[in-house]
C-alpha positions in Angstrom: 0.0 0.0 0.0 1.3 3.5 -0.9 2.3 5.8 1.9 2.2 9.6 1.9 4.2 11.9 4.3 1.7 11.6 7.2 0.7 8.0 6.8 -1.7 6.0 4.7 -3.3 7.7 1.7 -6.8 6.6 1.0 -6.7 7.9 -2.6 -3.4 6.1 -3.3 -5.0 2.9 -1.8 -8.0 3.3 -4.2 -5.6 3.7 -7.2 -3.5 0.7 -6.3 -6.5 -1.4 -5.5 -8.2 -0.7 -8.9 -5.0 -1.2 -10.8 -4.5 -4.5 -9.1 -8.1 -5.6 -9.6 -8.5 -4.4 -13.2 -5.1 -4.6 -14.9 -7.0 -5.3 -18.1 -8.3 -1.7 -18.3 -6.7 1.7 -18.9 -8.0 3.3 -15.7 -6.8 6.9 -16.2 -10.2 8.5 -16.9 -12.0 6.3 -14.3 -9.4 7.2 -11.6 -9.3 10.8 -12.5 -13.1 11.0 -12.1 -12.8 9.4 -8.6 -10.0 11.9 -7.7 -12.1 14.8 -8.9 -15.2 13.7 -7.0 -13.2 13.1 -3.8 -11.5 16.4 -4.1 -14.8 18.2 -4.8 -16.4 16.6 -1.7 -13.4 17.4 0.5 -13.2 21.0 -0.6 -16.9 21.5 -0.5 -17.2 20.2 3.0 -14.3 22.4 4.3 -15.8 25.4 2.4 -19.2 24.8 3.8 -17.9 24.5 7.4 -15.9 27.8 6.9 -19.0 29.6 5.6 -21.2 28.3 8.4 -18.7 29.2 11.2 -17.6 32.5 9.8 -20.6 33.9 8.1 -23.6 31.9 9.4 -24.7 30.7 5.9 -24.1 27.5 3.9 -21.4 27.2 1.3 -24.1 26.9 -1.4 -25.7 30.1 -0.2 -22.3 31.8 -0.3 -22.0 30.7 -3.9 -25.1 32.7 -4.7 -23.5 35.8 -3.1 -20.3 35.1 -5.1 -22.3 34.8 -8.4 -23.9 38.2 -7.7 -20.6 39.7 -6.6 -18.8 38.7 -9.8 -21.5 40.2 -11.9 -20.1 43.6 -11.0 -22.1 46.7 -10.2 -25.1 46.8 -9.5 -24.6 43.1 -8.5 -27.7 41.8 -10.2 -28.6 38.6 -12.0 -31.7 36.9 -13.1 -32.7 33.8 -11.1 -32.3 31.8 -14.4 -28.7 33.0 -14.7 -28.1 32.0 -11.1 -29.4 28.5 -11.3 -27.5 27.9 -14.6 -24.3 29.3 -13.2 -24.5 27.3 -9.9 -25.7 24.0 -11.5 -28.8 23.8 -9.3 -32.5 23.7 -9.9 -34.6 26.8 -10.1 -36.4 25.6 -7.0 -33.1 25.5 -5.1 -32.2 29.0 -6.2 -35.6 30.2 -5.0 -35.1 28.7 -1.6 -31.6 30.1 -1.4 -32.8 33.6 -2.4 -35.6 33.4 0.3 -33.0 32.5 3.0 -30.5 35.1 1.9 -33.3 37.8 1.6 -34.4 37.1 5.2 -30.8 37.6 6.3 -30.7 40.9 4.4 -27.9 39.7 2.1 -29.9 39.9 -1.2 -33.1 41.5 -2.4 -35.5 40.7 -5.2 -35.9 43.5 -7.7 -38.9 44.2 -9.7 -37.8 45.2 -13.2 -39.9 44.4 -16.3 -36.7 43.7 -18.2 -35.3 41.4 -15.6 -37.7 38.7 -14.5 -37.1 37.8 -10.8 -33.9 39.8 -10.6 -31.8 39.2 -7.5 -29.5 41.9 -6.2 -26.7 41.8 -3.6 -27.4 44.2 -0.7 -24.7 46.3 0.9 -24.6 43.7 3.7 -24.3 40.9 1.2 -21.5 42.8 -0.6 -19.6 43.1 2.7 -20.0 39.3 3.4 -19.0 38.3 -0.2 -15.9 40.6 0.0 -15.0 39.2 3.4 -15.4 35.6 2.3 -13.3 36.4 -0.9 -10.6 37.9 1.2 -10.6 34.9 3.5 -10.6 32.3 0.7 -7.8 34.2 -1.1 -5.5 33.7 2.0 -7.0 30.5 3.6 -8.6 28.4 0.9 -9.8 24.9 1.7 -7.3 23.6 -0.8 -4.3 25.3 0.9 -3.3 22.3 3.0 -3.3 20.1 -0.1 -1.0 22.4 -2.1 1.6 23.1 0.6 5.0 22.3 -0.9 3.9 22.8 -4.5 6.0 25.1 -6.5 4.3 28.1 -8.3 4.8 26.3 -11.6 3.2 23.0 -10.3 0.3 25.0 -9.0 0.0 26.9 -12.3 0.1 23.7 -14.2 -2.6 22.1 -12.0 -4.8 25.1 -12.4 -4.4 25.1 -16.1 -5.2 21.4 -16.3 -8.3 21.8 -14.2 -9.5 24.8 -16.2 -8.9 22.8 -19.5 -10.8 19.8 -18.2 -13.7 22.0 -17.0 -13.8 23.9 -20.3 -13.9 20.6 -22.2 -16.8 19.3 -20.0 -18.7 22.6 -20.4 -18.3 22.4 -24.2 -19.5 18.8 -24.2 -22.4 19.6 -21.9 -23.3 23.3 -22.2 -26.3 23.1 -19.9 -25.3 20.7 -17.1 -28.0 20.0 -14.5 -27.6 19.0 -10.9 -30.5 17.6 -8.9 -32.1 16.3 -12.0 -35.9 15.8 -11.8 -35.7 12.8 -14.2 -36.8 9.6 -12.5 -35.8 6.1 -13.3 -38.7 4.0 -14.3 -38.9 0.9 -12.2 -40.8 -1.9 -14.1 -40.1 -4.4 -11.4 -43.2 -4.7 -9.3 -41.3 -6.5 -6.5 
């Protein structure tokens, strides 16, 4: 079993196990998908914990604030743009906007040219900026990149950006939380 600096590495164990069990297959894409999902879960869990402890909102609610913040002044987006950008359902965005509105972080705007527009409030802007400042200096990925050179980090970032761009080109309207149901013909 492979070892890392601090002891056993679960991800290296997964890799070695699959390579041992399926030497007949080229496992690069399969293992990369496992790595990406595991990385996403780990980062998302740490990010969510940070958002809850520091700002009193979930990581998914903070992503709404970030989506509005990166829109630039006047920090407004249509709800449709939010759910597409955040890969969630329209119902999820509605619930998030309701929660954030009650906290005074966003407001709904009535504009005939912008159906269900959502705008960052001054308080929401402060929170988004504080969270951005924190993540720029203490990102959940920071412990995983300690010891990497600037060129290694830049190559990793370029690689991830290229993979994500390829996936976005292959599936321009990804959906999360699909409402499609699997038909079960088995009566048992």
